[in-house]
N, C-alpha and C positions, 0 to 999 in steps of 0.2 A: 504493500500500500504506500502510495506517495505521501511523504510527510508534508504537512502544511507549514508555512512560514508566515510570521507576521511582518509588519513594516519596520520593526525596530532594527537598528544597526549597532554595531559595536563602537567603542570609542575611537577606533581607527577608520570608521566609516566603510568597512569592507565586509564584515561578517554579519549576517542576519541571525537573530535568535529564533530558534524553532519554537513553535507552539508546544507547550508541555504535553507529552503523551501520558495517558492514564497508566499508572503502575499498580500492581497488586500490593496492598499494604498488609502488614501483619504486626502483631504485638510480640514482645520478647517473651511473655509468659501468658498469664491468664487474661491480661488486657482489661479494658473497661467494660462494664456490663452494658448490654443493649446498644453496642456500637457496631454498625455494619461496615466492616473494613472495605467492602466493595464500593462504598459510596465516598471513600476518602480519595478524591481525585487530585488533590494538590500535591506539592512536593515539600518535604521537610529537609532542610539543609542545616547542619550543625557545624559550628566553629568552636573548637576547644583550645585550651591553652591557659597558661598561668597569667596572672595580672602582669602586664608589661610585655606580653607576647605579641600584641598588635591585633587582638581579636576585634575590639570595638571599631578600630579604624577600618579593618577589612570588611566587617559587616556593613558599616555605613556606606562604603564604596559599592558593595554588592547590591545594596538596596537601591542606591541611586542608579546603578546600571540596569537593574531589572525593571524598576519602575519606569525608567526612561525608554525601555523597550516594550512597555505596555503590560507588564506583569504586576498584578496586585500582590503586595507583600504584607506580612505581619511579623513583628519581632517579639521574641520572648527571651527570658534569661533567668539567672538565679536571683532570688529575693525580689521578684516583681509581682507576686501574687497580692491582690488586694485583701485577701483573707488573713494572711499571717506575716507579710513582709516587714511591717513596722515592728511587730512584736518580736520577730526573729532578730532584727537589727538591735533592738533594745536589750534582748537577752545576751547577745554576743558582746555588747559593750561592757556588761557586768561580769562576763565569763562565769556564769552561774549554772550552766547546763552540763549534765553528764554527756558522755559521748553518744549514748543511745538516744537520749532525748534530743540532742542537737541533730542527729541523723534523721529522726522522725519529723522534726521541725522542717528540715529541708525537703523531706519527702512530701510533706503536706503542701508546702509551697509549690513543688513540682506538680503534684496531682491536681491542685486547683487550676493551675495554668493549662494543664493537659485537657482537663474537662471543659473549661470555659473559654479557652483561646485556641489552643493547638488543634484539637479535633474539629471544632466548628469551622476553623479557617481551612483545614484540609478538605473538609466536606464541601466547602464553597469554592474549592479549586485554587486557593491562594498559595503563594510561595511563602512558607514559614521559615524564617531564619532564626536559629537559636544561638544566642551568645552563651554557650556551654549548655550541657544536657546532663543526662544521668551519669555519664562517664566521670565527670569531675566529682560528682557527689559520691560515687562508688570509690574512686581513688582516694579521696580525702578520708573516707571512713576506713578503708583497708589499711592505710598508713597508720591509722589510730587503733588498729587491732580488731576491727569489726569483721565478722565472718563473711566471706565472699558469697557463699551460697545463700545466706540470709538476705544479703543485699540484692542478689539476683531475683529472689522471690519478691522482695519489697518493690523492686522496680519492674516487675513483670507486667505492670500496667502500661509501660511505655510503648509507644508505637515505634517501630524500627525506622530510622531515618533513611532517606534516599541517598544521602552522602554525609560523611563525617570527616572533617579536616582537623587535625591536631597540629597547631603551630608550635613547633618544638624550638625552644630557646634555652641556651645554657643558663644555669643559675647565676653565674658570674655576670652575664649580660643583663639578666633580669634585675639584679641589684642596681646596675647603672641606670636602667630605664626607670625603675621605681623612684629613685632619688631625683632624676631629672624632672619627673612629673609631680611627685608628691613631697619631696624632700624628707621622706621617712619610709620605713618599712612597716607593713601591716602585721599586727599581732598574729592573726590566724594564718596569713600567707607565709609567715615565718615559722609556724609550728611551735610557737612558744608554749602552748598548752601541753606539749609532749615532753618537755624537759630535756630536749636534745642538747641544749647548751644554755648557759646563763647569758651568753653574748648574743645579741639580736642578729648581728651579721652572720655569725657562725651557725646559729640555729636556722636562719633562712637558707643558707647554702645546703645544709644537711637535709632539711625538710624538702626543698625543691628537688634535690637529687632523688629522694625517696618517691616523690610524686612522679617524676619523669620515668623512673624505673617501672612503676605500676602502670603508667600509661602505655609504655612499650609492651608490657606483658598483656594488657587488655587488648592491644591492637591485634594480637594473634587470634583472640577470641571473636572480636567484633569487626575486624577487618577494615577499620577506618584508615584514612590516608594520613601519613605523617609528612608534614610540610616543613621545610627548613625555614625557620623564622628569623634567621640572621641576615637574610637578603633585604633588598630595598622593598618599600611598600609597593611600588609599581610591579616589581618582579613577582612578588607573592600574589598580588591581585590578578595578574595575568594568568598565573597557574590555576588559581581558583576559578576564574571565569571559564577557562578551557574545560576544566573538569565538570563544572556545573552545566555547561552547554551539552556535554555528552550525557549528563544525567537527564536532561530535559527530553531527550529523544528515546529514553529507555521505556 
């Protein structure tokens, strides 16, 4: 069957963006009740990576590119649920949550967005761009000693994305980027709750190395694409665009 194309063109004015072809969706586990996956005609694109990896910059560019080509988009991410995001942020500031409670808090945040934003948008044929997904949540929890199988069951409600990109940046580079942007390091992104080191810098390096190791291990299970995040913004964006264009035709 001949593929249809819309009138949108790439930033170079040469390549057209194909109209997204419906793809069979599925859940990682038991899924959400009363959801007909055959009606989820949109595409779910996930960009993973640590703070400072360039996720937000890349997603902003992808949204501009997709919408400029006529694709309706929706964005989701961690701690964006109207149900619990404020409460989660307040609890983290006080560092008063146990590891399991914190895990369930994030899972609630994800589930609310899945039910009320992601699934409705996919059903309406939207392009959903996720600024991190269940993989970050699982990695963070596994680094903190939570059982992987328990986490897989917890996130069995998640719909399988059409593409997942992990922007891999060395911890030493992440420190430089974090200070350039915020002039400090985040308590949680430094793993200070784990007691890896009393020194913030040392703890950050050790924690991010553990996170990177777990991401690469999960890649073998979930098959997402590892992207070299040390290159220029334009080079990375060009790679993401090419891969997303191929996803649209699947």
